[in-house]
C-alpha positions as a Markdown table, in Angstrom:
| # | Residue | x | y | z |
|---|---|---|---|---|
| 1 | Met | 116.0 | 70.3 | 86.9 |
| 2 | Lys | 116.9 | 66.6 | 87.0 |
| 3 | Pro | 115.6 | 64.3 | 84.2 |
| 4 | Glu | 113.6 | 62.1 | 86.6 |
| 5 | Ile | 111.8 | 65.2 | 88.0 |
| 6 | Lys | 111.0 | 66.4 | 84.5 |
| 7 | Lys | 109.7 | 62.9 | 83.6 |
| 8 | Arg | 107.6 | 62.9 | 86.8 |
| 9 | Ile | 106.0 | 66.3 | 86.0 |
| 10 | Glu | 105.3 | 65.2 | 82.4 |
| 11 | Met | 103.5 | 62.1 | 83.6 |
| 12 | Ile | 101.4 | 64.1 | 86.1 |
| 13 | Arg | 100.5 | 66.5 | 83.3 |
| 14 | Arg | 99.3 | 63.6 | 81.2 |
| 15 | Gly | 97.1 | 62.4 | 84.0 |
| 16 | Glu | 99.3 | 59.4 | 84.8 |
| 17 | Val | 100.5 | 58.2 | 88.2 |
| 18 | Pro | 104.3 | 58.1 | 88.5 |
| 19 | Pro | 105.9 | 55.1 | 90.3 |
| 20 | Gly | 106.0 | 55.6 | 94.0 |
| 21 | Tyr | 103.0 | 58.0 | 94.0 |
| 22 | Thr | 99.3 | 57.7 | 94.9 |
| 23 | Lys | 96.2 | 59.8 | 94.6 |
| 24 | Ser | 94.9 | 61.8 | 97.5 |
| 25 | Arg | 92.5 | 64.6 | 98.2 |
| 26 | Ile | 95.2 | 67.1 | 97.4 |
| 27 | Gly | 96.4 | 65.3 | 94.3 |
| 28 | Leu | 99.3 | 62.9 | 93.8 |
| 29 | Val | 101.7 | 62.4 | 96.7 |
| 30 | Pro | 104.4 | 59.9 | 97.6 |
| 31 | Thr | 103.0 | 56.6 | 98.8 |
| 32 | Glu | 105.1 | 56.7 | 102.0 |
| 33 | Trp | 103.5 | 59.9 | 103.2 |
| 34 | Glu | 101.0 | 59.0 | 105.9 |
| 35 | Asn | 97.5 | 60.5 | 106.4 |
| 36 | Val | 97.2 | 62.6 | 109.5 |
| 37 | Met | 93.9 | 63.7 | 111.0 |
| 38 | Phe | 93.9 | 67.5 | 111.6 |
| 39 | Ser | 92.0 | 67.1 | 114.9 |
| 40 | Asn | 95.1 | 65.2 | 116.2 |
| 41 | Ile | 97.6 | 68.0 | 115.5 |
| 42 | Phe | 95.5 | 71.2 | 115.8 |
| 43 | Glu | 93.7 | 72.7 | 118.9 |
| 44 | Glu | 91.3 | 75.6 | 118.7 |
| 45 | Lys | 92.1 | 78.5 | 121.0 |
| 46 | Ile | 89.3 | 80.8 | 122.2 |
| 47 | Glu | 90.2 | 83.6 | 124.5 |
| 48 | Phe | 88.0 | 86.7 | 124.4 |
| 49 | Ala | 89.5 | 90.1 | 124.9 |
| 50 | Asp | 88.0 | 91.9 | 128.0 |
| 51 | Glu | 89.6 | 95.2 | 127.4 |
| 52 | Thr | 90.1 | 95.9 | 123.7 |
| 53 | Ser | 91.2 | 99.5 | 124.5 |
| 54 | Val | 94.5 | 98.3 | 125.8 |
| 55 | Ile | 95.0 | 95.4 | 123.4 |
| 56 | Pro | 96.2 | 96.3 | 119.9 |
| 57 | Leu | 93.5 | 95.5 | 117.3 |
| 58 | Tyr | 94.7 | 93.5 | 114.3 |
| 59 | Ser | 93.2 | 92.0 | 111.2 |
| 60 | Leu | 94.1 | 89.1 | 108.9 |
| 61 | Thr | 95.0 | 90.0 | 105.3 |
| 62 | Ile | 95.8 | 87.6 | 102.4 |
| 63 | Glu | 98.9 | 89.5 | 101.4 |
| 64 | Asn | 100.5 | 90.4 | 104.7 |
| 65 | Gly | 99.1 | 88.1 | 107.3 |
| 66 | Val | 98.1 | 89.4 | 110.7 |
| 67 | Val | 98.6 | 93.1 | 110.7 |
| 68 | Pro | 97.4 | 96.2 | 112.7 |
| 69 | Lys | 93.9 | 96.9 | 111.5 |
| 70 | Thr | 94.6 | 100.6 | 110.7 |
| 71 | Glu | 97.1 | 99.4 | 108.0 |
| 72 | Arg | 94.3 | 97.9 | 106.0 |
| 73 | Tyr | 91.1 | 99.7 | 106.9 |
| 74 | Glu | 90.0 | 103.3 | 106.5 |
| 75 | Arg | 86.3 | 102.8 | 106.3 |
| 76 | Ser | 84.3 | 104.0 | 109.2 |
| 77 | His | 82.2 | 100.9 | 109.7 |
| 78 | Leu | 85.3 | 98.8 | 110.2 |
| 79 | Val | 86.6 | 100.8 | 113.1 |
| 80 | Lys | 86.3 | 98.9 | 116.4 |
| 81 | Lys | 83.2 | 99.6 | 118.5 |
| 82 | Glu | 82.7 | 99.0 | 122.2 |
| 83 | Thr | 80.0 | 96.5 | 121.4 |
| 84 | Asp | 82.3 | 94.3 | 119.3 |
| 85 | Thr | 83.8 | 91.1 | 120.6 |
| 86 | Tyr | 87.4 | 90.1 | 119.9 |
| 87 | Lys | 89.6 | 87.1 | 120.3 |
| 88 | Ile | 93.1 | 87.1 | 121.6 |
| 89 | Val | 95.9 | 85.8 | 119.4 |
| 90 | Ser | 99.3 | 84.9 | 120.8 |
| 91 | Lys | 102.7 | 84.4 | 119.2 |
| 92 | Asp | 102.9 | 81.3 | 116.9 |
| 93 | Gln | 99.2 | 80.7 | 116.8 |
| 94 | Leu | 97.5 | 80.3 | 113.5 |
| 95 | Val | 94.5 | 82.4 | 112.3 |
| 96 | Tyr | 92.2 | 81.8 | 109.4 |
| 97 | Asn | 89.1 | 83.6 | 108.0 |
| 98 | Pro | 86.4 | 81.0 | 107.4 |
| 99 | Met | 85.1 | 82.9 | 104.4 |
| 100 | Asn | 88.4 | 83.7 | 102.8 |
| 101 | Ile | 90.6 | 80.8 | 103.7 |
| 102 | Arg | 90.0 | 79.4 | 100.1 |
| 103 | Phe | 91.8 | 82.5 | 98.8 |
| 104 | Gly | 94.7 | 82.2 | 101.2 |
| 105 | Ala | 93.5 | 84.1 | 104.3 |
| 106 | Leu | 95.5 | 82.0 | 106.8 |
| 107 | Ala | 98.6 | 83.0 | 108.6 |
| 108 | Arg | 100.8 | 82.5 | 111.6 |
| 109 | Phe | 101.1 | 85.4 | 114.1 |
| 110 | Lys | 104.8 | 86.0 | 114.6 |
| 111 | Glu | 105.0 | 89.0 | 116.9 |
| 112 | Asn | 106.0 | 88.4 | 120.6 |
| 113 | Lys | 102.8 | 89.9 | 122.1 |
| 114 | Lys | 99.1 | 89.4 | 122.4 |
| 115 | Val | 96.7 | 91.1 | 120.0 |
| 116 | Ala | 92.9 | 91.2 | 119.4 |
| 117 | Val | 91.3 | 90.1 | 116.2 |
| 118 | Ser | 87.7 | 89.7 | 115.1 |
| 119 | Ser | 85.8 | 86.9 | 116.9 |
| 120 | Tyr | 84.7 | 85.7 | 113.4 |
| 121 | Tyr | 88.2 | 84.3 | 112.9 |
| 122 | Asn | 89.3 | 80.8 | 113.9 |
| 123 | Ile | 92.5 | 80.6 | 116.0 |
| 124 | Phe | 94.4 | 77.4 | 116.7 |
| 125 | Ser | 97.7 | 76.0 | 117.9 |
| 126 | Val | 99.9 | 73.3 | 116.4 |
| 127 | Asp | 101.2 | 70.1 | 118.1 |
| 128 | Met | 104.9 | 70.6 | 119.1 |
| 129 | Asp | 106.0 | 67.6 | 117.0 |
| 130 | Tyr | 105.0 | 69.5 | 113.8 |
| 131 | Asp | 107.3 | 72.3 | 112.6 |
| 132 | Leu | 105.3 | 75.5 | 112.5 |
| 133 | Arg | 107.2 | 76.7 | 109.5 |
| 134 | Phe | 106.2 | 73.6 | 107.6 |
| 135 | Ile | 102.6 | 73.6 | 108.8 |
| 136 | Glu | 102.0 | 77.2 | 107.8 |
| 137 | Asn | 103.4 | 76.7 | 104.3 |
| 138 | Tyr | 101.5 | 73.4 | 103.9 |
| 139 | Leu | 98.1 | 75.0 | 104.9 |
| 140 | Lys | 98.7 | 77.9 | 102.6 |
| 141 | Ser | 99.7 | 75.9 | 99.5 |
| 142 | Val | 97.7 | 76.2 | 96.3 |
| 143 | Arg | 96.4 | 72.6 | 96.5 |
| 144 | Met | 95.1 | 73.3 | 100.0 |
| 145 | Asn | 93.3 | 76.4 | 98.7 |
| 146 | Tyr | 91.6 | 74.2 | 96.1 |
| 147 | Leu | 90.6 | 71.7 | 98.8 |
| 148 | Tyr | 89.2 | 74.5 | 101.1 |
| 149 | Asn | 87.1 | 75.7 | 98.1 |
| 150 | Ser | 85.7 | 72.2 | 97.5 |
| 151 | Ile | 84.6 | 71.7 | 101.1 |
| 152 | Ser | 83.3 | 75.3 | 101.7 |
| 153 | Thr | 79.6 | 75.5 | 102.4 |
| 154 | Gly | 77.0 | 78.3 | 101.8 |
| 155 | Ser | 74.1 | 79.2 | 99.5 |
| 156 | Leu | 75.9 | 82.2 | 98.0 |
| 157 | Lys | 79.3 | 81.8 | 96.3 |
| 158 | Glu | 80.8 | 84.9 | 97.8 |
| 159 | Lys | 79.8 | 83.9 | 101.3 |
| 160 | Lys | 80.9 | 80.2 | 101.3 |
| 161 | Arg | 83.0 | 79.3 | 104.3 |
| 162 | Val | 85.0 | 76.5 | 105.9 |
| 163 | His | 83.9 | 75.9 | 109.4 |
| 164 | Phe | 86.5 | 74.9 | 111.9 |
| 165 | Ser | 84.7 | 71.6 | 112.5 |
| 166 | Gln | 85.2 | 70.8 | 108.8 |
| 167 | Phe | 88.8 | 71.9 | 109.0 |
| 168 | Leu | 89.5 | 69.5 | 111.9 |
| 169 | Glu | 87.9 | 66.6 | 110.0 |
| 170 | Leu | 90.4 | 66.8 | 107.2 |
| 171 | Glu | 92.7 | 63.8 | 107.0 |
| 172 | Leu | 95.6 | 64.4 | 104.6 |
| 173 | Pro | 99.0 | 63.0 | 103.6 |
| 174 | Ile | 102.0 | 64.6 | 105.4 |
| 175 | Pro | 105.7 | 63.7 | 105.0 |
| 176 | Ser | 107.8 | 62.3 | 107.8 |
| 177 | Gln | 109.2 | 64.6 | 110.5 |
| 178 | Thr | 112.7 | 64.5 | 108.9 |
| 179 | Glu | 111.4 | 65.5 | 105.5 |
| 180 | Arg | 109.1 | 68.1 | 107.1 |
| 181 | Asn | 112.0 | 69.7 | 108.9 |
| 182 | Lys | 114.1 | 69.8 | 105.7 |
| 183 | Ile | 111.3 | 71.3 | 103.6 |
| 184 | Ala | 110.8 | 73.9 | 106.4 |
| 185 | Glu | 114.5 | 74.8 | 106.3 |
| 186 | Ile | 114.5 | 75.2 | 102.5 |
| 187 | Leu | 111.5 | 77.4 | 102.5 |
| 188 | Ser | 112.8 | 79.4 | 105.4 |
| 189 | Glu | 115.8 | 80.5 | 103.3 |
| 190 | Trp | 113.3 | 82.0 | 100.8 |
| 191 | Asp | 111.5 | 83.6 | 103.7 |
| 192 | Lys | 114.8 | 85.2 | 104.7 |
| 193 | Ala | 115.2 | 86.6 | 101.2 |
| 194 | Ile | 111.7 | 87.9 | 101.3 |
| 195 | Glu | 112.2 | 89.5 | 104.7 |
| 196 | Lys | 115.5 | 91.1 | 103.5 |
| 197 | Gln | 113.8 | 92.6 | 100.5 |
| 198 | Glu | 110.9 | 93.9 | 102.6 |
| 199 | Lys | 113.3 | 95.6 | 105.0 |
| 200 | Leu | 115.0 | 97.2 | 102.1 |
| 201 | Ile | 111.7 | 98.5 | 100.8 |
| 202 | Glu | 110.8 | 99.9 | 104.2 |
| 203 | Leu | 114.2 | 101.6 | 104.4 |
| 204 | Lys | 113.7 | 103.2 | 100.9 |
| 205 | Lys | 110.2 | 104.4 | 102.0 |
| 206 | Glu | 111.7 | 106.0 | 105.1 |
| 207 | Gln | 114.3 | 107.7 | 103.0 |
| 208 | Lys | 111.6 | 108.9 | 100.6 |
| 209 | Asn | 109.5 | 110.2 | 103.5 |
| 210 | Gly | 112.4 | 112.2 | 104.9 |
| 211 | Leu | 113.1 | 113.7 | 101.5 |
| 212 | Ala | 109.4 | 114.5 | 101.0 |
| 213 | Phe | 109.3 | 116.3 | 104.3 |
| 214 | Lys | 112.2 | 118.6 | 103.3 |
| 215 | Leu | 111.0 | 119.3 | 99.8 |
| 216 | Leu | 107.3 | 119.7 | 100.5 |
| 217 | Thr | 107.8 | 122.1 | 103.4 |
| 218 | Gly | 110.5 | 124.2 | 101.7 |
| 219 | Lys | 113.1 | 123.3 | 104.3 |
| 220 | Ala | 115.3 | 122.2 | 101.4 |
| 221 | Arg | 115.1 | 124.1 | 98.1 |
| 222 | Ile | 116.1 | 122.9 | 94.7 |
| 223 | Asn | 118.9 | 124.9 | 93.1 |
| 224 | Gly | 117.7 | 127.7 | 90.9 |
| 225 | Phe | 114.3 | 128.3 | 92.6 |
| 226 | Lys | 113.8 | 131.3 | 94.8 |
| 227 | Ser | 110.1 | 132.2 | 94.4 |
| 228 | Lys | 107.8 | 132.6 | 97.4 |
| 229 | Trp | 105.6 | 129.9 | 98.9 |
| 230 | Pro | 102.3 | 131.8 | 99.5 |
| 231 | Lys | 99.4 | 130.5 | 101.5 |
| 232 | Ile | 96.4 | 129.4 | 99.5 |
| 233 | Ser | 93.2 | 127.5 | 100.3 |
| 234 | Met | 92.1 | 124.2 | 98.9 |
| 235 | Ser | 89.4 | 126.0 | 97.0 |
| 236 | Asp | 92.0 | 128.1 | 95.2 |
| 237 | Cys | 93.6 | 124.9 | 93.8 |
| 238 | Phe | 90.7 | 122.5 | 93.4 |
| 239 | Glu | 87.0 | 122.3 | 92.4 |
| 240 | Arg | 84.6 | 119.9 | 93.9 |
| 241 | Ile | 83.3 | 117.0 | 91.8 |
| 242 | Asn | 79.5 | 116.6 | 92.1 |
| 243 | Glu | 79.0 | 114.6 | 88.9 |
| 244 | Lys | 76.8 | 111.6 | 89.6 |
| 245 | Asn | 77.1 | 108.2 | 87.9 |
| 246 | His | 74.9 | 109.1 | 85.0 |
| 247 | Glu | 76.6 | 106.6 | 82.7 |
| 248 | Asn | 75.9 | 103.6 | 84.9 |
| 249 | Asn | 79.6 | 102.9 | 85.5 |
| 250 | Asn | 80.0 | 99.8 | 87.7 |
| 251 | Asn | 83.7 | 100.1 | 88.5 |
| 252 | Ile | 83.3 | 100.7 | 92.2 |
| 253 | Leu | 86.4 | 102.1 | 93.9 |
| 254 | Thr | 87.5 | 102.3 | 97.5 |
| 255 | Ile | 90.5 | 103.9 | 99.2 |
| 256 | Ser | 93.4 | 101.7 | 100.3 |
| 257 | Ala | 96.1 | 103.3 | 102.4 |
| 258 | Gln | 98.8 | 101.3 | 100.6 |
| 259 | Arg | 97.4 | 101.0 | 97.1 |
| 260 | Gly | 95.3 | 104.1 | 96.5 |
| 261 | Leu | 91.9 | 104.0 | 94.7 |
| 262 | Ile | 91.3 | 100.4 | 93.9 |
| 263 | Ser | 88.5 | 98.1 | 92.7 |
| 264 | Gln | 86.2 | 97.4 | 95.7 |
| 265 | Glu | 85.0 | 94.1 | 94.3 |
| 266 | His | 88.5 | 92.9 | 93.7 |
| 267 | Tyr | 89.9 | 93.9 | 97.1 |
| 268 | Phe | 87.0 | 93.3 | 99.4 |
| 269 | Ser | 85.0 | 90.7 | 97.4 |
| 270 | Lys | 81.9 | 92.8 | 97.7 |
| 271 | Gln | 79.1 | 93.6 | 95.4 |
| 272 | Ile | 76.6 | 96.5 | 95.6 |
| 273 | Ala | 73.1 | 96.5 | 94.0 |
| 274 | Ser | 73.2 | 98.3 | 90.6 |
| 275 | Glu | 70.3 | 100.7 | 91.5 |
| 276 | Ser | 72.3 | 102.2 | 94.4 |
| 277 | Leu | 75.2 | 103.1 | 92.1 |
| 278 | Leu | 73.4 | 106.1 | 90.5 |
| 279 | Arg | 74.1 | 108.1 | 93.7 |
| 280 | Tyr | 77.9 | 107.5 | 93.4 |
| 281 | Tyr | 80.3 | 110.1 | 92.2 |
| 282 | Leu | 82.0 | 109.6 | 88.8 |
| 283 | Leu | 85.8 | 110.1 | 88.8 |
| 284 | Lys | 88.1 | 110.4 | 85.9 |
| 285 | Lys | 91.8 | 109.6 | 85.9 |
| 286 | Gly | 93.7 | 112.2 | 87.8 |
| 287 | Asp | 90.8 | 113.1 | 90.1 |
| 288 | Tyr | 91.0 | 112.9 | 93.9 |
| 289 | Ala | 88.8 | 111.3 | 96.6 |
| 290 | Tyr | 88.8 | 111.8 | 100.3 |
| 291 | Asn | 87.0 | 109.7 | 102.9 |
| 292 | Lys | 85.5 | 112.4 | 105.2 |
| 293 | Ser | 84.7 | 109.7 | 107.9 |
| 294 | Tyr | 88.2 | 110.1 | 109.1 |
| 295 | Ser | 89.4 | 107.5 | 111.7 |
| 296 | Ile | 91.2 | 108.7 | 114.8 |
| 297 | Gly | 94.7 | 107.3 | 114.6 |
| 298 | Tyr | 94.4 | 106.4 | 110.9 |
| 299 | Pro | 97.8 | 106.9 | 109.2 |
| 300 | Phe | 98.1 | 109.4 | 106.4 |
| 301 | Gly | 96.9 | 108.4 | 103.0 |
| 302 | Ala | 93.1 | 109.1 | 103.2 |
| 303 | Ile | 93.3 | 111.3 | 100.1 |
| 304 | Lys | 94.1 | 109.4 | 96.9 |
| 305 | Arg | 94.3 | 110.2 | 93.2 |
| 306 | Leu | 92.7 | 107.9 | 90.6 |
| 307 | Glu | 95.7 | 106.3 | 88.8 |
| 308 | Asn | 94.8 | 102.8 | 87.6 |
| 309 | Phe | 91.5 | 103.3 | 85.7 |
| 310 | Glu | 90.3 | 105.8 | 83.2 |
| 311 | Lys | 87.0 | 106.1 | 85.1 |
| 312 | Gly | 85.5 | 104.8 | 88.3 |
| 313 | Ile | 82.8 | 105.6 | 90.9 |
| 314 | Val | 83.1 | 106.2 | 94.7 |
| 315 | Ser | 80.7 | 106.4 | 97.6 |
| 316 | Pro | 78.7 | 109.7 | 98.0 |
| 317 | Leu | 80.3 | 109.8 | 101.5 |
| 318 | Tyr | 83.6 | 110.8 | 99.9 |
| 319 | Ile | 84.7 | 114.3 | 99.1 |
| 320 | Cys | 85.8 | 114.3 | 95.4 |
| 321 | Phe | 87.8 | 117.1 | 93.7 |
| 322 | Arg | 90.1 | 117.9 | 90.8 |
| 323 | Ile | 92.8 | 120.5 | 89.9 |
| 324 | Lys | 91.2 | 123.8 | 88.8 |
| 325 | Asn | 93.7 | 124.9 | 86.2 |
| 326 | Asn | 97.2 | 124.6 | 84.7 |
| 327 | Asn | 98.8 | 126.8 | 87.4 |
| 328 | Phe | 99.2 | 123.8 | 89.6 |
| 329 | Ser | 101.0 | 120.5 | 89.2 |
| 330 | Asn | 98.8 | 117.5 | 89.7 |
| 331 | Asp | 101.8 | 115.3 | 90.4 |
| 332 | Tyr | 103.0 | 117.7 | 93.1 |
| 333 | Phe | 99.7 | 117.5 | 94.9 |
| 334 | Lys | 99.7 | 113.7 | 94.7 |
| 335 | Gln | 103.0 | 113.7 | 96.5 |
| 336 | Tyr | 101.7 | 116.2 | 99.0 |
| 337 | Phe | 98.6 | 114.2 | 99.9 |
| 338 | Asp | 100.5 | 110.9 | 99.9 |
| 339 | Ser | 102.9 | 112.3 | 102.4 |
| 340 | Gly | 100.1 | 113.2 | 104.8 |
| 341 | Phe | 100.8 | 116.9 | 105.1 |
| 342 | Leu | 97.0 | 117.7 | 105.0 |
| 343 | Asn | 96.3 | 115.5 | 108.1 |
| 344 | Glu | 97.3 | 118.1 | 110.7 |
| 345 | Glu | 95.0 | 120.6 | 109.1 |
| 346 | Ile | 92.2 | 118.1 | 108.9 |
| 347 | Gln | 92.6 | 117.2 | 112.6 |
| 348 | Lys | 92.2 | 120.9 | 113.4 |
| 349 | Ile | 88.9 | 121.3 | 111.7 |
| 350 | Ala | 87.4 | 117.9 | 112.3 |
| 351 | Gln | 84.3 | 117.7 | 114.4 |
| 352 | Glu | 84.1 | 114.7 | 116.6 |
| 353 | Gly | 81.1 | 112.5 | 115.8 |
| 354 | Ala | 79.8 | 109.0 | 116.6 |
| 355 | Arg | 81.6 | 109.3 | 119.9 |
| 356 | Asn | 81.7 | 105.5 | 120.6 |
| 357 | His | 83.0 | 104.8 | 117.1 |
| 358 | Gly | 86.2 | 106.9 | 117.2 |
| 359 | Leu | 85.4 | 108.9 | 114.1 |
| 360 | Leu | 86.1 | 112.4 | 113.0 |
| 361 | Asn | 83.6 | 113.9 | 110.4 |
| 362 | Val | 84.9 | 116.8 | 108.2 |
| 363 | Ser | 82.4 | 119.1 | 106.5 |
| 364 | Val | 82.8 | 119.8 | 102.8 |
| 365 | Glu | 82.9 | 123.6 | 103.4 |
| 366 | Glu | 85.7 | 123.3 | 106.0 |
| 367 | Phe | 87.6 | 120.9 | 103.9 |
| 368 | Phe | 87.9 | 123.4 | 101.0 |
| 369 | Gln | 88.9 | 126.2 | 103.4 |
| 370 | Ile | 92.0 | 124.3 | 104.5 |
| 371 | Val | 95.1 | 126.5 | 103.9 |
| 372 | Leu | 98.1 | 125.2 | 102.1 |
| 373 | Arg | 101.6 | 126.6 | 101.6 |
| 374 | Ile | 103.1 | 125.6 | 98.2 |
| 375 | Pro | 105.6 | 126.9 | 95.7 |
| 376 | Glu | 104.3 | 129.8 | 93.6 |
| 377 | Asp | 106.4 | 128.7 | 90.6 |
| 378 | Ile | 104.8 | 125.7 | 88.9 |
| 379 | Lys | 108.2 | 124.7 | 87.6 |
| 380 | Glu | 109.4 | 124.2 | 91.2 |
| 381 | Gln | 106.2 | 122.2 | 91.9 |
| 382 | Lys | 107.0 | 119.9 | 89.0 |
| 383 | Ala | 110.7 | 119.7 | 89.9 |
| 384 | Ile | 109.8 | 118.6 | 93.4 |
| 385 | Ala | 107.3 | 116.1 | 92.1 |
| 386 | Glu | 109.8 | 114.6 | 89.6 |
| 387 | Ile | 112.3 | 113.9 | 92.4 |
| 388 | Leu | 109.8 | 112.2 | 94.6 |
| 389 | Met | 108.3 | 110.2 | 91.7 |
| 390 | Met | 111.8 | 108.9 | 90.9 |
| 391 | Ala | 112.0 | 107.7 | 94.5 |
| 392 | Asp | 108.6 | 106.0 | 94.0 |
| 393 | Lys | 109.8 | 104.3 | 90.9 |
| 394 | Glu | 112.8 | 102.9 | 92.8 |
| 395 | Ile | 110.4 | 101.5 | 95.5 |
| 396 | Glu | 108.1 | 100.1 | 92.8 |
| 397 | Leu | 111.1 | 98.3 | 91.2 |
| 398 | Leu | 112.0 | 96.8 | 94.6 |
| 399 | Glu | 108.4 | 95.7 | 95.1 |
| 400 | Lys | 108.4 | 94.0 | 91.7 |
| 401 | Glu | 111.5 | 92.1 | 92.7 |
| 402 | Leu | 109.8 | 91.1 | 96.0 |
| 403 | Asn | 106.8 | 89.7 | 94.1 |
| 404 | Met | 109.2 | 87.7 | 91.9 |
| 405 | Ile | 110.8 | 86.2 | 94.9 |
| 406 | Lys | 107.4 | 85.4 | 96.4 |
| 407 | Glu | 106.3 | 83.7 | 93.1 |
| 408 | Gln | 109.5 | 81.7 | 93.0 |
| 409 | Lys | 108.9 | 80.5 | 96.6 |
| 410 | Lys | 105.3 | 79.7 | 95.7 |
| 411 | Gly | 106.5 | 77.5 | 92.8 |
| 412 | Leu | 109.0 | 75.7 | 94.9 |
| 413 | Met | 106.4 | 75.2 | 97.6 |
| 414 | Glu | 104.2 | 73.3 | 95.2 |
| 415 | Leu | 107.0 | 71.0 | 94.2 |
| 416 | Leu | 108.2 | 70.3 | 97.8 |
| 417 | Leu | 104.8 | 70.1 | 99.5 |
| 418 | Thr | 103.4 | 67.7 | 97.0 |
| 419 | Gly | 106.5 | 65.5 | 96.9 |
| 420 | Ile | 107.2 | 66.1 | 93.2 |
| 421 | Ile | 110.7 | 67.1 | 94.4 |
| 422 | Arg | 111.9 | 65.0 | 97.3 |
| 423 | Val | 114.5 | 66.2 | 99.8 |
| 424 | Lys | 117.3 | 64.0 | 101.3 |
């Protein structure tokens, strides 16, 4: 880093204003940056979906932007209903969640098609004179998140929101078109690196899925194993967990398709009254949970093992269970469930319910009657699990590298989008 940049950063840390800089609502910026009224460069787009059944239903996530709704949600009350209203989003339009924009819930939709999103979201387009790449990064910067938080309104902290009228009233310093374009070019190089890493991760996941299919179905056997693969029921392998939350545990967990059993409050910013938690099931590390309100079309992953906490509680709507004895490998079953091999059997026994909600309800009795075909030899179970877990570790390493690249880009964004580092 150049000496003048280091000096500039040190002055800012001391609360001083470096030469050529001035104070603004988002902190210190170069004096030559001109204030621009958001209402002059953004235009709200409101087009309601008439036929949501033929338009893909998407949702806005903080981590991955605008994605198919089934990638994020598995909870029954979030499945689309005929009575819901949705807005249309087109390519290169921006979307933000009024309640979560202060946490980074803003993204540009990049796919070349129209999709439907919740009518709660605000959708807007950008003036052609302003590079979309620059604007997206500018609006998602850390300083902007602080600003959104400061202008959000609402009596409850967790329900504060930034209304679109407030958003349009913002008047903030923005660099010249030449500098905007150069900043966008620089950040685009980092986006390319991120995209390349993401594609590599997807390739590794596909390879792992192919390997899992061969090993978990017995189509490919590991050298040295020749034992039979008998058919057994879920009840032969697992026992149901009926233990209620007698110890007043408040670590509320929910199932995420991508991340397993995770903290509900952390992921969904939700709180539940403590008196209602006594009905929840208490899980220990290594136990499993299944959401029996199974969504039609939901991808595999509805059964998850508790990995990241010693204990936690889940909704009484879940079916919870654990390994019965040492004749079975817990790691083998984790791989089996993660690979979705139980889904076909679940589909067979599922009873259609809540017709207008697209849900399938599975009874506890039928769930434990599901028949599995697994290696009789626990050593083969463990060997299969070890191979697949090695693949998981490789993917995990690539994901850590991806997060490092994203953090590096985030740091660079704050230097460029505040003018601490100027581009020529």
